[in-house]
C-alpha positions as CSV (number, residue, x, y, z in Angstrom):
1,X,-5.2,-17.1,20.0
2,X,-5.6,-20.4,18.3
3,X,-9.4,-20.8,17.5
4,X,-10.5,-19.8,14.1
5,X,-13.1,-17.1,13.6
6,X,-15.5,-18.6,11.3
7,X,-18.4,-17.1,9.2
8,X,-20.7,-15.4,9.9
9,X,-18.6,-13.6,12.3
10,X,-18.1,-9.8,12.0
11,X,-14.9,-8.2,10.8
12,X,-14.3,-4.6,11.9
13,X,-12.2,-2.4,9.6
14,X,-10.7,0.9,10.8
15,X,-10.8,3.0,7.7
16,X,-13.2,2.9,4.9
17,X,-11.3,3.9,1.7
18,X,-10.8,1.7,-1.2
19,X,-8.8,-0.8,0.6
20,X,-11.5,-1.2,3.3
21,X,-13.9,-1.6,0.4
22,X,-12.0,-4.4,-1.1
23,X,-11.5,-6.0,2.3
24,X,-15.3,-5.9,2.6
25,X,-16.1,-7.2,-0.7
26,X,-13.8,-10.3,-0.1
27,X,-15.1,-10.8,3.5
28,X,-18.6,-11.0,2.3
29,X,-17.9,-13.4,-0.5
30,X,-16.5,-15.6,2.2
31,X,-19.5,-15.4,4.3
32,X,-18.5,-12.7,6.9
33,X,-20.2,-9.7,8.1
34,X,-18.4,-6.4,8.3
35,X,-18.6,-3.0,10.1
36,X,-16.5,-0.2,9.0
37,X,-15.3,2.9,11.1
38,X,-14.6,6.0,9.1
39,X,-15.0,9.8,9.6
40,X,-16.7,10.1,6.1
41,X,-20.2,8.8,5.8
42,X,-19.9,8.3,2.1
43,X,-16.4,6.5,2.1
44,X,-16.2,3.9,-0.6
45,X,-16.5,1.0,1.9
46,X,-19.7,2.3,3.3
47,X,-21.5,1.3,0.1
48,X,-20.8,-2.4,0.8
49,X,-20.4,-2.7,4.6
50,X,-23.2,-4.2,6.7
51,X,-22.6,-1.2,9.0
52,X,-20.7,2.0,9.1
53,X,-19.7,3.9,12.1
54,X,-19.1,7.6,11.1
55,X,-16.8,9.3,13.6
56,X,-13.2,10.6,14.1
57,X,-10.6,8.0,14.7
58,X,-10.0,9.5,18.2
59,X,-13.7,8.9,19.3
60,X,-13.7,6.6,22.1
61,X,-17.4,6.0,21.9
62,X,-16.9,4.9,18.2
63,X,-14.1,2.6,19.2
64,X,-16.2,1.1,21.9
65,X,-19.0,0.5,19.5
66,X,-16.6,-1.2,17.0
67,X,-15.3,-3.5,19.8
68,X,-18.7,-4.5,20.7
69,X,-19.9,-5.3,17.1
70,X,-16.7,-6.9,15.8
71,X,-15.3,-10.4,16.3
72,X,-11.9,-9.4,15.0
73,X,-10.6,-6.0,14.0
74,X,-8.0,-4.8,11.3
75,X,-7.0,-1.5,9.8
76,X,-6.7,-0.4,6.1
77,X,-4.0,2.3,6.5
78,X,-1.5,3.6,8.9
79,X,-2.7,7.1,9.6
80,X,-5.1,6.1,12.4
81,X,-4.7,6.6,16.1
82,X,-2.2,3.9,17.4
83,X,-3.3,4.6,20.9
84,X,-7.0,4.0,20.0
85,X,-5.8,0.6,18.3
86,X,-3.9,-0.2,21.5
87,X,-7.2,0.6,23.5
88,X,-9.0,-1.8,21.1
89,X,-6.5,-4.6,21.7
90,X,-7.2,-4.6,25.3
91,X,-10.8,-5.6,24.4
92,X,-10.8,-7.4,21.3
93,X,-8.7,-9.4,18.7
94,X,-6.8,-6.8,16.6
95,X,-4.3,-7.9,13.8
96,X,-1.7,-6.7,12.9
97,X,-1.9,-4.7,16.1
98,X,-0.7,-1.4,17.5
99,X,3.1,-2.0,17.7
100,X,3.8,-2.4,14.1
101,X,1.4,0.5,13.5
102,X,3.5,2.8,15.7
103,X,6.7,1.8,14.0
104,X,5.4,2.3,10.4
105,X,3.8,5.7,11.3
106,X,7.0,7.3,11.8
107,X,9.8,6.9,9.3
108,X,12.4,7.7,12.0
109,X,11.2,4.7,14.2
110,X,10.8,2.5,11.2
111,X,14.2,3.1,9.9
112,X,15.9,2.8,13.2
113,X,14.1,-0.4,14.1
114,X,15.0,-1.9,10.7
115,X,18.5,-1.1,11.2
116,X,18.5,-2.5,14.9
117,X,17.1,-5.7,13.6
118,X,20.0,-6.0,10.9
119,X,17.8,-5.2,7.8
120,X,19.4,-3.3,5.0
121,X,18.1,0.3,4.3
122,X,19.4,3.4,2.4
123,X,21.8,5.7,4.2
124,X,20.0,8.2,6.3
125,X,20.2,11.1,8.7
126,X,17.8,12.7,11.0
127,X,17.1,16.6,11.2
128,X,14.7,18.8,13.0
129,X,16.4,22.2,12.6
130,X,17.8,24.1,9.6
131,X,21.2,23.5,11.0
132,X,20.7,19.8,11.3
133,X,19.2,19.8,7.7
134,X,22.3,21.5,6.3
135,X,24.7,19.2,8.0
136,X,22.7,16.1,6.9
137,X,22.6,17.2,3.3
138,X,26.3,18.0,3.4
139,X,27.3,14.6,4.9
140,X,25.2,12.6,2.3
141,X,25.9,14.9,-0.7
142,X,23.5,15.7,-3.6
143,X,21.1,14.6,-4.6
144,X,19.1,13.7,-1.5
145,X,15.6,12.9,-0.6
146,X,13.9,14.4,2.4
147,X,10.8,12.9,3.9
148,X,8.7,14.0,6.9
149,X,9.0,11.5,9.7
150,X,5.1,11.3,9.9
151,X,2.0,11.5,7.8
152,X,3.7,10.7,4.8
153,X,2.0,8.7,2.0
154,X,1.0,9.0,-1.6
155,X,3.9,11.4,-2.1
156,X,3.0,13.7,0.7
157,X,5.9,15.2,2.8
158,X,8.6,14.2,0.3
159,X,11.3,16.5,-1.6
160,X,14.2,15.8,-3.8
161,X,17.0,18.3,-3.8
162,X,19.4,17.5,-6.6
163,X,21.6,20.7,-6.2
164,X,22.7,23.1,-3.6
165,X,20.8,25.7,-5.3
166,X,17.5,23.7,-5.1
167,X,18.1,23.2,-1.3
168,X,18.9,26.9,-0.6
169,X,15.7,28.1,-2.3
170,X,13.6,26.2,0.2
171,X,12.2,28.3,3.0
172,X,13.0,27.4,6.5
173,X,9.2,27.8,7.3
174,X,8.3,25.2,4.7
175,X,10.5,22.6,6.5
176,X,9.1,22.8,10.0
177,X,9.3,19.5,11.8
178,X,11.5,16.4,11.8
179,X,12.7,14.9,8.7
180,X,14.6,11.9,7.4
181,X,17.3,12.8,4.9
182,X,18.2,9.9,2.7
183,X,21.0,9.5,0.2
184,X,19.7,9.4,-3.5
185,X,20.8,6.1,-5.0
186,X,21.0,5.1,-8.6
187,X,18.3,2.5,-8.8
188,X,17.7,-0.3,-11.3
189,X,14.0,-0.5,-10.2
190,X,11.7,-0.6,-7.3
191,X,10.0,-3.7,-6.0
192,X,7.4,-4.7,-3.4
193,X,6.5,-7.9,-1.8
194,X,3.4,-8.7,0.2
195,X,3.6,-11.2,3.0
196,X,0.8,-12.6,5.0
197,X,1.3,-14.5,8.2
198,X,-1.2,-16.6,10.1
199,X,-1.8,-17.6,13.8
200,X,0.4,-20.6,13.3
201,X,3.5,-18.5,12.1
202,X,3.0,-19.8,8.5
203,X,4.1,-17.1,6.1
204,X,3.1,-16.8,2.4
205,X,4.4,-14.3,-0.1
206,X,2.7,-13.0,-3.3
207,X,4.8,-12.7,-6.5
208,X,7.1,-9.9,-6.5
209,X,5.8,-6.6,-8.2
210,X,7.9,-4.0,-10.1
211,X,6.6,-0.5,-9.5
212,X,7.0,2.9,-11.2
213,X,6.0,6.2,-9.5
214,X,4.8,9.5,-10.7
215,X,5.3,12.5,-8.3
216,X,6.2,9.9,-5.5
217,X,2.7,8.2,-6.0
218,X,2.5,4.6,-7.3
219,X,1.5,4.7,-11.0
220,X,2.1,1.4,-12.5
221,X,2.9,-2.2,-11.2
222,X,4.1,-5.1,-13.4
223,X,4.2,-8.8,-12.5
224,X,6.3,-10.7,-13.1
225,X,9.0,-8.0,-12.6
226,X,11.9,-7.4,-14.9
227,X,14.6,-8.8,-12.6
228,X,16.2,-12.1,-12.2
229,X,14.6,-15.1,-10.5
230,X,17.4,-14.9,-7.9
231,X,16.6,-11.3,-7.2
232,X,12.9,-12.3,-6.8
233,X,13.9,-15.0,-4.3
234,X,15.9,-12.6,-2.3
235,X,13.1,-10.2,-2.1
236,X,10.6,-12.8,-1.0
237,X,13.0,-14.0,1.6
238,X,13.6,-10.6,3.0
239,X,9.9,-9.9,3.2
240,X,9.3,-13.2,5.1
241,X,12.1,-12.4,7.5
242,X,10.8,-8.8,8.3
243,X,7.3,-10.2,8.9
244,X,8.6,-12.9,11.2
245,X,10.9,-10.6,13.0
246,X,8.1,-8.2,13.8
247,X,5.9,-11.2,14.9
248,X,3.0,-9.8,12.7
249,X,-0.3,-11.7,12.3
250,X,-1.9,-10.2,9.2
251,X,-0.4,-8.6,6.1
252,X,2.8,-6.6,5.5
253,X,3.9,-5.0,2.4
254,X,7.7,-4.4,2.2
255,X,8.7,-1.7,-0.3
256,X,12.2,-2.3,-1.7
257,X,15.0,-0.5,-3.8
258,X,17.3,-2.5,-6.2
259,X,20.3,-0.5,-6.8
260,X,22.3,-0.6,-10.0
261,X,24.9,-2.3,-8.1
262,X,22.5,-5.1,-7.1
263,X,21.8,-4.2,-3.6
264,X,18.4,-4.9,-2.2
265,X,17.3,-2.3,0.5
266,X,14.1,-1.9,2.3
267,X,12.5,1.6,1.6
268,X,9.1,1.4,3.8
269,X,6.7,-1.0,5.5
270,X,3.0,-1.0,5.3
271,X,1.1,-3.3,7.6
272,X,-2.0,-3.6,5.6
273,X,-3.1,-4.3,2.0
274,X,-1.1,-2.3,-0.5
275,X,-1.8,-0.6,-3.8
276,X,0.9,-2.6,-5.5
277,X,-1.0,-5.8,-4.6
278,X,-4.2,-4.9,-6.4
279,X,-3.1,-7.0,-9.3
280,X,-3.9,-10.1,-6.9
281,X,-7.7,-9.6,-7.4
282,X,-7.5,-10.5,-11.1
283,X,-4.3,-12.3,-11.7
284,X,-3.8,-14.7,-8.8
285,X,-5.8,-17.6,-7.3
286,X,-6.1,-15.8,-3.9
287,X,-6.2,-12.0,-3.5
288,X,-4.1,-10.1,-0.9
289,X,-7.6,-9.2,0.8
290,X,-8.7,-12.8,1.0
291,X,-5.3,-13.7,2.5
292,X,-5.5,-10.9,5.0
293,X,-9.0,-12.2,6.1
294,X,-7.7,-15.8,6.3
295,X,-4.8,-14.6,8.6
296,X,-6.8,-12.5,10.8
297,X,-9.4,-15.2,11.3
298,X,-7.0,-18.2,11.7
299,X,-7.9,-19.8,8.6
300,X,-5.4,-22.0,6.6
301,X,-3.0,-20.0,4.2
302,X,-2.2,-21.6,1.1
303,X,0.6,-20.3,-1.1
304,X,-0.9,-17.9,-3.7
305,X,-0.3,-18.6,-7.3
306,X,0.0,-16.1,-10.4
307,X,-2.3,-17.2,-13.0
308,X,-1.2,-14.8,-15.8
309,X,1.3,-12.0,-16.3
310,X,-0.2,-8.6,-15.6
311,X,0.0,-4.9,-14.9
312,X,-1.8,-2.3,-12.8
313,X,-2.2,1.3,-13.8
314,X,-3.6,3.7,-11.2
315,X,-6.1,6.3,-12.2
316,X,-4.9,9.4,-10.4
317,X,-6.9,12.5,-10.0
318,X,-8.8,11.7,-13.1
319,X,-12.4,12.2,-13.8
320,X,-13.4,8.9,-15.3
321,X,-15.9,10.5,-17.7
322,X,-13.0,12.0,-19.6
323,X,-10.9,8.8,-19.9
324,X,-12.4,7.5,-23.1
325,X,-13.6,4.4,-21.4
326,X,-15.1,2.7,-24.5
327,X,-11.7,2.9,-26.2
328,X,-10.0,1.4,-23.3
329,X,-12.7,-1.4,-22.8
330,X,-11.8,-2.4,-26.6
331,X,-8.3,-3.6,-25.2
332,X,-8.3,-7.2,-24.5
333,X,-7.7,-8.4,-20.9
334,X,-8.6,-5.1,-19.2
335,X,-10.3,-5.1,-15.7
336,X,-11.7,-1.8,-14.4
337,X,-11.9,-1.0,-10.6
338,X,-13.3,2.3,-9.9
339,X,-13.7,3.4,-6.2
340,X,-16.8,5.6,-6.2
341,X,-15.0,8.6,-4.7
342,X,-17.3,11.7,-5.0
343,X,-14.5,14.4,-5.1
344,X,-11.9,14.5,-7.7
345,X,-8.6,15.9,-6.5
346,X,-5.2,16.1,-8.1
347,X,-3.2,13.0,-7.5
348,X,-6.2,11.3,-5.6
349,X,-6.4,7.6,-6.3
350,X,-9.8,7.2,-8.1
351,X,-9.5,3.7,-9.3
352,X,-7.2,1.3,-11.1
353,X,-6.9,-0.8,-14.2
354,X,-5.6,-4.4,-14.3
355,X,-4.2,-5.7,-17.6
356,X,-3.9,-9.3,-18.2
357,X,-2.0,-11.1,-21.0
358,X,-0.5,-14.5,-22.0
359,X,3.1,-13.0,-21.9
360,X,4.9,-10.2,-20.1
361,X,5.6,-8.5,-23.6
362,X,1.9,-8.6,-24.4
363,X,1.0,-7.0,-21.1
364,X,3.7,-4.3,-21.5
365,X,2.3,-3.4,-25.0
366,X,-1.2,-3.2,-23.8
367,X,-0.1,-1.0,-20.7
368,X,1.8,1.3,-23.0
369,X,-1.3,1.6,-25.3
370,X,-3.7,2.4,-22.4
371,X,-1.3,4.9,-20.7
372,X,-0.9,6.7,-24.0
373,X,-4.6,6.9,-24.4
374,X,-5.0,8.5,-21.0
375,X,-1.9,10.8,-21.5
376,X,-3.3,12.2,-24.7
377,X,-6.6,12.9,-23.1
378,X,-8.7,10.8,-25.7
379,X,-12.2,11.6,-24.9
380,X,-13.9,10.2,-27.9
381,X,-16.8,7.8,-27.0
382,X,-17.1,5.3,-30.0
383,X,-20.0,2.9,-30.0
384,X,-18.9,-0.3,-28.5
385,X,-21.0,-2.2,-30.9
386,X,-19.0,-0.7,-33.9
């Protein structure tokens, strides 16, 4: 397809979580209409979308309705029915499309496909029986990381076994299904790069982000990262090569490991906006969500620019009423993004904070202060006028 899809066309979004909500907000700012498909009628995106289709992701009638209403369709997370996306592709413009979705949904397919295309990954083994698990762990040596081949996100379906004793304590019934067993490498840091590719094949990448995790869930992102300019260029180039190799129109986040030996390895792919790219809303001249809309609608894609050093802090499983918001609001350069989720659950992403500053050191100091406020459970609510 070569013709641009211009406002006031309708963008269809499969999934109505916080990523969908942010896509909707940027789409409406650019003059587009939106329709969201999600099983939850009170999902975050439903508060903003022009229309919400409430139905299971396997509901053909809902898919047909989305196809009729939307001029172009995208998705906001991987755990949707790839077969349904393929069905939509036969009737509508869908980006990034079903093929990369199928690949990224299954860690085994993802790892194998990356290796087949010559991209660097951590050493891994496949295991679907207790015997295969034992053999894989024995070949790789402790410690190892075990991940389910599907339905793994936000730390779900991941285990770390540091010793033989830890491994033998796990019941076989707890490990039913197929697993990827990965060597546990000494890491210098973890990076991610968001790439966006348009109809004309032009690829732009956002500034490299450095990420830290808590319980396998993204906790903080810092930009620029604490790695050399050369390493940043290598990461950006690797992201560009991956998005071109898979012929993606739309957005792809490439999560990467940097080892202490200076290796750059691909961890996972996410063909959608990514949590580590939330900083782009406040610290870049174009957000990852605007870039996605430009790409799937065939609009020009200028190279994004970082306007200020920044950091992002996820609010995980927190009731925001007990965060001491006025104290945090006192900090300079703080931007709050709350997702409006009604149910607070452990480790659930309830919102995030972006911290801006003139220098990386200033941002790091503010990030540390705010994290400490949250860790210590500061609940005092001082008068903001004081």
